[in-house]
N, C-alpha and C positions, 0 to 999 in steps of 0.2 A: 175903664175906657173899653169899647168894642174893638176886637183885634183887627178887623178890615179897615176901621178909622185909622188906626195908630199905624198900619202899614202904608195907607196913603199918606200920612204925614211925614214917612220917610222916604217917600218916592224920589225926592231930588238928591237925595244923599245924606249922609249921617256918620257921626263919630259912633264906634261900637267899642262897648266895653263887654268882654265875654268871661266866663269863669268855667267852675268844674261841670256845669251842667252840658257845656258843648263837649267838653273830654267824654262825658259819658254817652252822648249821642253816637261817638266816633267807636268808643269802646265799651260795651255794657258792663264788663268787669271793672272798670275803672272805680277806684275807692273814692267816694266823698269824705270830706276833712273829717266827720266824725268817725267814720270806718278806717281812715288811714291812721289817725290818732290812736284809735283802738289798738289797731293791729302793731303799732310801734311801742306801745305800753306793755302788748304781750311779749313782744321780742325782749323789751328791757326788763322785764318782770317788775311792773310797777302797777299798782292799783289806780284804778281810772278815779279822778276826781271830777264827776259831771259838773260840777259848779264852777270849777275853773275854766276860762277861756282857751282855745284849742293852741294858741302860741306858747301859752305857760305851761301847758301838759306836753306839748312836744319839746319845750326847753329842757325838762325834766329827763325826757327820753335820751335827748343828745348828750346830757351829762352822765347819765347811768351807761350808755353804751359806748360813749367816745364820739368826738366830733367825726371822726374818719370813717368809724364802723356806722354811724348814724347815717352819713352821706352814702355809704355804699348801699344801705338798706333801701334808702330813698330813691336813688337811681334804679335799683333792681324792681322797685314796686311800681314806679311810676315811668320807668322807660324802657328797661330790658323787658320786661313783661308785656308792655305795650306794644314794642317791636314785633315779640312773637305773636302777639294778638292780630296785629297788623299783616303779617305774612300769613299766618292760618286762613284770615278774612279773604286775602289776595288769592291765596289756592283754592278757596271755596267758590269765589266768584268767577274764576276761569273754568271750574268745573261746571259752574251753572252757564257757560258761555256769556258771561258778562266781563268787560273791563274793569268796571269800578262798581263796588258794593253800592246799593241804594241809600244807604245811611249818610253816604258822602255826599249826596245831591244836595240835601238840605242844608247841610254847613256852608256849601260852595255858594247857594243862593242866598243865604245869609250874608255873606260877604262881599256880593256882587258890586253893591252900591255904598259899601262902607270904606271910608278913608278919613283920618286913621283908625287903625285898628289897635287897641288895647287887651291883650289876653293876660289875665292874671293866673291862667294856668302854669305849670311847671313842666309841660310838655310842647314840644315844637309841632306836632303833626297837625292838630285842630288848626293851628295857624297856617301851617302850608295848606290846606284845604279852604281856609276861609279867604286867603289872599291869592295864592297861584292861579286860580281859575282866570283871573283877570289880567295876568300878564306877570312877569318875573316880580320877585318879592325879596324882602331883607327881613331877617329877624333879628331884632335887636334887645338883647337880655341885659338885666342888672347884673353888675359884676363888683366884687369888692374891689378898692382902690389898689389891693397888692396883688391882684390877680391880672394876668395878661389880658388884654380888650380882646374880646370875642364878638364878632359879628357873623352871623350865617347869612349867606348870601349866594346868589348864582353869579357865575363869572360871565357876566355879559355887560356890554357897555350900553345900556338902556335903561330907562325909568324903572325904579323897581319900588313898589309900595311898599311902605314901612309896618311891620308888626312889633310893637313894643311889647316887651315882658317885664314890668317893673319888678315883678317878683322873682325875676331869673329863672333858670332851668334846672331840673334835677341833675343834670350832665355836669353841671358847673357850680355857680353859686346859686344858690334861691334863698327865698325869704319866707320860712313859715315857722320859726321858733321866736320867742321874744327877743331874745339876743339878737336874732337877725332883722327882727323889725326895727330895732332899735338903731342899726347900722343904716337904715334909710334916712333917718334924720340927718338933716343938712345937705342931702344929695337931691339931684334933679329929677331922680325917678320917684321921690317922694309926692311931688305936685303933678308929675307928668299927664296922670291920667286926667285931670280937671283941665290943664292947659290945653291938652289934645282936643278938648270938645269946644273950645272957644269959637263964638260964632257959628256953631252948628247944632244941628239936633244931635240928641244923644240916645242911643238904644243901649239898654243894658241886659243883657241875655246869659240866663244860667249861672247868676250870683245871688248870694243871699244878702250883700251889702252889709255883713257884721263887722267888717273892718272900719272901726270908728274913724280913721283919717279920710277915706273914701266919702263917708256922709259929711264929715267937715267940709271937704272940699266943694262937695255939692252946694252947701249952705252957703258958703263963702263967695262961690263965683256963680251963684244961680243967675242972677240978672244978666251974665255974659254968655249964656248959653242957651239956646233955643228950646224947642220942647224937649223933654226928659221923659222917655217911654220905658218902664220898667217892666220886663216880661217875666212873669214867675206862675207857678201854679199856687203858691201860698206866698202871705206876706208876714203874717204873724204880728209882733208889736211894732214892727216898723211902720205898718199902714198909716199911722197918725203922724209919723215923722215924714213919710212921703207926702201927706196931703198938706202938711205945713211948708214944704218946699217945693210945692207945685210941680211934683213928680206924679206924672199919669201913671196910674198901676193898670196893668194889661194883665188879667188872670186867664191863664189858659193851660190846659195840660200839655205835657211836652209831646206827646205823640201828635196831638193836634197841633202844636206849634210847627213842627217840622213839615207836616203835611202841606202846611198853608204857605210855606216858602217855596215858591214854583220852580222845579227843576228845569222849565223851559226858559227861564233866566239865563241859565249856565250854558255857555259853550261846551258842548260833549267833548270836544278834542282838547281844549285847554283844561277842563278836569281831569281828563284821562291823563295829561301830561303832570298835572299836580299830583295825582294818585301815584304815578310812575316814579317821582321824586320822591315821595313818601316812602315806598316801597325799597327804593335803593338805598335810603338811611336804616331802614330796619334791618335789611339783609346785610349790611356791613356791621350792624351790633351784633347779629346773630352768627356772623361768621368769627367772632371773638372781639369785636370792639375795634375803634378806629386805632387807638395807640397799639394795641396788641398786632394789628395787621402791619402797621408801621414797623413794629418792631421785628418782625419776621422777615421785612425786606429790607434792613439796614445790614450792611456787610461787615460793618465795626462791631466786634462782639461785645467790647465795652459798652458802647452806645445803644447796641440791641438791648443788652441786658437792663441798661437805665430805663429804656424804653418800657420793656416788659414791667419793670417796678412801678413805673408810673400807671401802666395799666392796670396793676393790682391794685394801687393805691386808690384809684377813682372808681373802683368797682366794676369795671367791664367785665364780660363773662369770661374773657381769657382763652377761650376755646371755641371750637364750632359747636353750635347747637342745633340739631335739627329740628324741623317743625312738622310735627306729625309725621315723622320718619323721612322727610324730604330735606335736601339740602336747601340753604336758603337762595345759594345761588341760581338753582335748577327754577324755584318759584319766580325768581326775577327774570331769568331767560325767557320762561315761557310768556310772562307779561310781555317782555320786550318782543318776542317774536310774533304775538297778536298785534300789537301796535304796528310792526311793519307790515304784517298781513292785510291790514285794513288801513294801510297807506298813511298812517299817523306819523308824522314827523317828529322826532324827539329833538328838541333844541341840542345844539351842540354843548351847551352849558351843562346840561345834564344827561347827556347819553351814553357816558362810561357805566359799565355795570359795577356794582359794589365790589370793593376788593379787588380791581384789576387795576394794572398801570399800563400805558403805552410802552411800546418796545423802545421808543426814543427816551422817555423818562427812566427806564430801567438803565439803559447805557449811560445817563448822564445824572444818576440819583445823587451820589455822594461825592465830593472833593474833600481828601484829608489835607487840611492847610494847617501848620503850626499845631498838630495834636487837636484841631476842632473838626467836627464833621458838620458840615452844611448841606441839605438838602435844596438843590437847585430849583428856581423857580421855573415853573411852566405854566400849563392852564389852570393850575389848582392854587388855592390859597393856603397860607399857613393855618393850622388848627391849633397848635399847642406850642408854646415855646417856654422851655424851662433850662435854667443852668447850674451849673456848679462852679467851682472855683476855677476849672482849666479847660472844661468842654461846655459846648453849647449844644443842645438838640432842638433843632426845629422839625416838627412833623407837620407834612403837607397833606391836606386830603386832595386825592387823586382819583376818586373812584367814581364820583358821579356828579361833581360840579357844585353841590350844595355845601359849598366850602364855608371857610370862616376866616375873618383877617383877623391877626392877633398882632397888637403892636407892643413890643416889649424889648427892652434894651437886653445887653449882655454884659458881663463882667468878665475880667480876665482875672 
């Protein structure tokens, strides 16, 4: 199908599925699945079996490295390094007298009329740029039953567009190995993508559709979905499957694709706010990570040590990492100063700089009751809740309002 005709079909709104191709637009250094698999196989000192599916190869990597070490490497590759790249890009844009880098505009334009959005990526930043320029947004990732519930959202009492991550996030649980795919069976996340497209047109961008279960959903629910438009630069053997299931193939080179999504459709101020929120989160990671920063601020030595251990377990940097010899907080401050100079109001829900805490929060941060330390609620939401026999640690993200809500019981 012709690109312009396809875009006209989407003019009244659509459900959007996105994959690694969108992350690639945001960060050219992002590894595609074949590259990520090969890198992890090298780290695990495993010979690549090109005939095996990626989940099976990644499963072997996880078993060889160990689950915790595998998770740490995945976070480093697909989150910490992305944070560093985003801060480097922010610094360069400011040097070019731009608030937002050009590549962000196409992503934001793609998301302007999309609702709901289903991202199969394991990083949150592309979702922020897809959703936040149209207003407050929530990111809801898949997590395992034993993991405390996590929702990334702004702290505002207003409508928030949802971005679903049925494959999770690299900072928590994610679905990339065979064993992890098996955990999807019997969960709402398994058929979430198909259900999200009910009664709507569906645009598929930056995806190879190699996952059998997604193709099965399209085949199963095809009569309950409007037009299905699959944008890609090549389709391979799946072109025949697509035609049999009335999936319109829109072949386009990615450079052309992003150029044709008109940045004029995106309110510049709203996009700037979305970019600021992204930079806030990236700066927090490069300052050591959320749990690391919380550990430094907890006065109780025992609980602080526990939080430092948690930071190390989940693979946070654990220390300040400069970006081209610049402190991450300096990059964030410069961006914030530019926003203020241009009279762009940062919403109260995301206006705190990364790593900072209001004075009032510092005064009322912790209360010691019966040997337990509870960090009091404020404008922030809980981020991580982990317990041991006698003490409960509840950390809260107080830095930029892109918080996460956790529901978890405690035991004594």
